[in-house]
N, C-alpha and C positions, 0 to 999 in steps of 0.2 A: 517563497522568498524566505530565505533564512536569516534569521536574527543573530548577530553575533553577541555573545555573552560581554558584558562590561568589564572593561578592564579594572583590575583591582588597584587601589592605590598605590600598593607596593611597586607594581609594574610600571606605573606612570612617572614614578620619582626616578632620579639618576642613580645608577648602581653604586656611584662613588660617594654619594651622600648617606649619613648613617640612617637608621631606621627610627630612633627615637627623635621625638621634638627636641629635646634639650641637646641632643648631639648635632642636628641639622642647625638649631639656632647658633650654637658656639662655631659650627664650620662655617657658615655663611658670614657671622660677624668676623671671623679671623680673616675670610678673604677679603672682605669690604675694608676692614681695617689696614690691611696690608696694603691692597690697591690705593687706598686713600692716603697713606702714609708715602709710599714710593710716589704718587702723582705729585703731593705736597711739597716732597723734597725736591723733586725735578723742578717742579714749578718756582720754588722760591731760589734754587740754585741758578736756574735761567734768569729769574729778574735780578739777582744780585750781581751775576756777571755783566748782564747788559747795563745796569747802571754804573758798575765799575768802568766798563768800556766807555760808557757815554762820558762820565767825568774825564778818563784819561785822553780821549780823543779830543775834548775841550781844552784839556790843558796843553796838548800838544799843538792844537790849532792857536791857542794863546802864545805860546813860545815862538811858533813861527811869526807871528804877526809882530810880536816884539822885535825880532831879528829883523824883519823887513822894515820898520819903522826907524830902526836905529842904523841901518846901512847909509843914508845919505849924510849922517853926521859922523860916522865912525867908519873907518876901512877895516876894522878889525872886529871881530865877534868879542862881547864881553861875557866873561865867564861867570858874572854874578847873576845874569839873567837865567841861567841852567838851574834846574831843580834837581833834586836825587834822582840818579839812574838815568838822566837825559843826556843825549848827545845831539848837537846840530852840526850841520855840515852845508857848504854852498858848492854846488857842482856846476859845470858848464855841460855842453851839449854831449861831450865826449866821456863823461862821467869822471872827469878829472876832479879832485877836491881842490877848490880854490881857497877856503877858509873853513876851518873845523875846530871845534871845542867839545872835549869830552872824549870817550872811548872811541876808537877806529871801528867801524862797522861796514866791512867792505860788502857783505850779503845784502844790507839795506841799500848801500849804494848801487849795486848791481841790478837791484830790483825796482828802482824808481821808474815809474811810467814817463817815458821822454815825450809828454804832450802839454798842452797849455790849459790843463785841467789841474783841479786839486784832488789828491787821492789819499785815502787811508790804506795802509796795507801792513802785512807782518810776516816776518819770518821766525818761526820759533816762538820763542816768548816775547821777542821784540816787536812792539808796535810803532810804526812809523806814519809820519804824515808830510806829503810834498806839495809844495806851491810853487808856480814859475814866478819870476821876478825878471825885471827888466834886463836886457843884454843877453837873452838866450841862457839864462841860469835858472837853477832851482833851489829852494830852500828845503832843506830835509830836516825834519825834528824826529828824533826817536827816543823811546824809553824802554828800557829793559825791566820787564814785570817781575823778573826773578831776582832783581838786585836787593840786597839786605835793605836799603833805605826806602824802597817801594813797600809800603804797607797795605795797598789797596787789596792785593789778592791774599795777604794774611788775614786781613779782617774778614774777607770773604769766607775762606777756609776756617777760621775759627767760630764765624757765626753758623756756618753749617753743621760743624761738629758738635755745638751747643745746642742747635736746633734739632739734630737728631737725637742727642740725649734727652731733649723734651718731648719730642714727638712719639718716641718708640715707646716710652712707659704708659702715655695717654693712650696710644693705639693697643696697647695690651691690656690695659686698663677699660676698655670700652666692652671688649668680648666678656670680660670676667664679670662686670656688672650686669650685663645683660644675660649672661649665663645664672647669676645668684637670683636674679628675678624670674627668669625660667623656671629655676629649680624650684621656687616657691609655688609657681603656678602648677608644676608637674605633680608636686607632692599633694596638693589639694586635689588634683585629678586622680592620682593614686589612690587617696583614702576613699574618693566617692566609688574609684573602681572596684576596692576591697569590698565596700558596701553592698554595690551590685553583685558581686561574685558570693556573697553570703547569703543571697537571697534563693530560697528553695520552696519546694511545696509546704513545707511545715513554718516557712517564716514569710508567707506572703504579705504579711502586714508590715513589712520593713519597706521603707521609702528612701529614695536617694535625697540627700540633704539639699535645701535650697539657699541660695544666697553665698554660698562658698565657691562657685565657679566663675568664669568671665562671663559678661554678658552674651559673648557670642554662643558660649555652650550651654547657658541657661535652657534655652528652649529644649535642647536635647534631653536634659534632666527632666524637664516637665512633660515633654512625650514618653519618657521613659516610665514615669511614675503614673501616667494616665494610661499606660499599656499594662503595667503592673495592676492597676485597679481591675480593669478588665479582666485579666488573667485571675486575679482571685476571685471575682465574681463567678467565673466560669469553673475554677477547682471547688468552691463551696457547692455550687450547682450541681455539678458531677458527684460529688461525695454525697451530697443530702439525696441525690436520686439514688445511688446505690444503695444506701443506707435504707431508705424508703421501700424501695423494692424487696430488700432482705428482710425488712420486719413484715412487709404484707405476704410475704412466703412462709413465715414461721406458722402463722395459724393454719393455712390449708396443709402444711406437711404434719403438723400434730393430729388434725381430723384423719388424713390418710392413715397415720401411723394407729390410730385408734381403731379404724375400720379394719385394718390389716389383720390386728389382732384378733379379729373375729372369723378370719379365713380358716377353714378346716384343714386344707390341704397344707402340710408340712412345708414341703418344696415351696409352693407358691408363696406361703408365709415368709419363709427366709428370704426368698429373692424380692418380695415387697419390703421387708425390713431393711435389706441391704441398699435397695435403690432409694428409700426414703433416708436412711442414714448418710447415703452418699450426698442427696440433696440438702440435707440438714447441714453438713460438713461445708458445702459451697456456700450456704448462707451465712454460715459463722465466718467464713473466710472472707465473704464479701464485706460484712459488717466490720471485720478487723481492717481489711483494705481501706474501707471508706474512713474509718477512725484515723488512720495512718496518714491519708492525704489531708486531712484538716490541720491546721497550725496549732501548735500546742500552746498551753499559757506557761507551763512549768518549765524549769531549766534541768530537769531530770533530778535523780537521787543517786547516792551511793549505790553500786552495784556489788553484789557478791554471786559472780559467775558460777562459782563452783556450787554454791546452796542451790541457785536455779535449775543447775543440770541435774543436780541429785534429786531434787523434785521431780522434774519430767521423767528421769529414769526410772523412778520408784512407780510413778502412777502408770507408765507405759509396761513396765517389765511383766505384770501377770498376763496380759493379753499376748505378748511378744514371746513369752516361753511357751505358753499354752499352744502357740501356733507351730512349735518346732523350730524356733529361732533362739538365738542367744543375745543377749545386751549386756555390756559393761560400761563402767564409768572409770575414765583415768583422770586424774587431777594432778597436774604438774603446774598449777597457776602461781604467780608469784605475788598476787595480793597487791597489784597495781593502783588499787583504789580509783577505779573508773567510776565516772558518773553517766546514768543513762536512764532508761525507762524499762524497769524488769518485767512489766506485763508485756511489753511488746516483744523482748527478748525471749521470754517464755514462750509465748505464741510462734514465734520463728524457731526454736529449738524443738517444739512439739511438730511443726511442719516437717522439719528435717527427718526427725525420728519416725513420724507416720509415712512419711515419703520413702524411706527406707523399707519400712515393712511391706508397704503396697508394692513395691517394684523389685522386691526380691523373694526367691523360693524360698521353702523351709530348710532347715540346716545353716542358713546364712547367719553369720556372726556380725553384730553390730556393736560399734564400739562410739561411745561419747566422750570425746577428750577437751578438757579444760586445759589449754595451753598457755604459756608465758606470755605476756604482753598483751593480755586481753582479747584472747582467741578461744572459740570454740568451734569444735569439728566434729561431725558426724560421718562414721566410715563405715562400709559395708563391703562384704566379698562376694557380692552378687554377680549378675550376668555382665553388668557396665552398660555402657552407651558408646556408640561410634564417636570417634574423636571429631567428626565435622559436625555432631549435633552438641557437643559440651556447652559452647557459647549460647546456645539457643534455649538451654533449658531454664534460663531465667526470664524468658519472656514470656509476658502475660497470655494465658490461653493456649501456649503452644504445648503440644505432646507429640512425642516422636513415636515411631513404631515399634514393635517388639515387646519386651517384657516390661518395660516401662512407660506404657502408653496409657495406664489407668489415672484416674484423677480428675481434678477439676481444671488443671492447668494454671492455676493461680497461686498455689501453695508457695513454690518458689520465688515467685514475683513477690509475695509479701515477705519472704525471709530476704529478698535482695533489698526492698523497700526498708525493713528494718534496720538493715546495715547501713544504706546511706543516712537514715535518720540519725545515726550515731557516728556519722562521718567516717564509716568504714566502707568495707567491700566484702563481697561473696565471692569466693573463688571456688570453682568447681574443677576437679582433675581427677583422673584415674586414682583408684585406690592403690594400695601397696602390691608390688608385684604385677601390676597391670590389671587386677581383678577388682570389680567393683567401681563405686565412686567415692569420693571424699569431698564433702562439703565443708567448708571452712569460713567462719566469719570472722574477720579481723576488725575489731571495733576501733574507732578513733576516740576523740573527745568531744563533747558537747560544748561549744562556746555559748556565753552568757548571752542572753538575748538583748538586742538594741532597741530600746524603744524612741 
């Protein structure tokens, strides 16, 4: 049975919605406000027109009743019973007008239902009401809604315009207020996210702030802090273990070196010394690596990269020259005033120089260059490394085949760790002209520690 991987949240959201919470909130509010405005406007318009029609029909019914009550006493229609925009007529079965007051409306007369029921009907903007009376006649009362004297529709139209002017700003204000509130929320979440992004192996004591997030998100912050507690314990245990092992190895190595000094065979003695020195170098690097994995309590100090490079080159130059290689120092720095850990940087530079010495044949030229913008590089013109292995050189305990297979496999890992501790990066690339390798550390700035 195959298990399907869970779909990501991004895939479960419609493609038309923005990815950000603020964008989704604003989009949904705009859609909701638009629909509510349209529905409310249509509802109010229908209610107003229905109310206006009700009053208009009641007026027509009253006018027809007044005419019907006045007929027995008067054979003519009285004009004083008519309201503005109204006309009345009495017609017979043949639709002939017997009596009429007001404008002639032949379309209304032609549309009168010739039965014994009362009917409301309209033609265009003219609303009419017909009621049968004795003698097979009908009273027809009609009113032109578009007449200037009729103000009902004008009131309705004016009200709808003013209602739209009132509703539209409110509809636009609701998403704006929601967006401002959501923006405040997302800013707090972004601040917490920035704190989480700054947490690393050397800042494991930093925790996410509590009480600043919504109650729905607070459990996530608490769980994250608990996970950081466990992670910090694991890092400290690992670093302490590596340091303890390295310290325990120092004494046996010292004893082995003393006993190797008593060996008479020069070849065996040299091989033993080389093995002991290599093991001692591994121990030293393990201690350095354990120290780099621990959180630091200081925020660094001003760096003089040129002075550090000069110290390393001076200390390594006699051995390098004795082995038939050359080493040079190039200083093109611009004194940017970087802040960092001089001891760690010196260890990293020593590892790079020693790495170049171990993995290049005699006659190789090694150049230590202090570049502008807080950069240090070590370049050699040795045999180089296959392009597919360049990215793996920084992996801990990885060693490739060929001329660069010696060493403990953690030297470059330490260099990479030093670079990351300074918010920088270690870049590995082929040397000039495609020969050898170029290791360059680009240092960043160490941010102040947050307590």
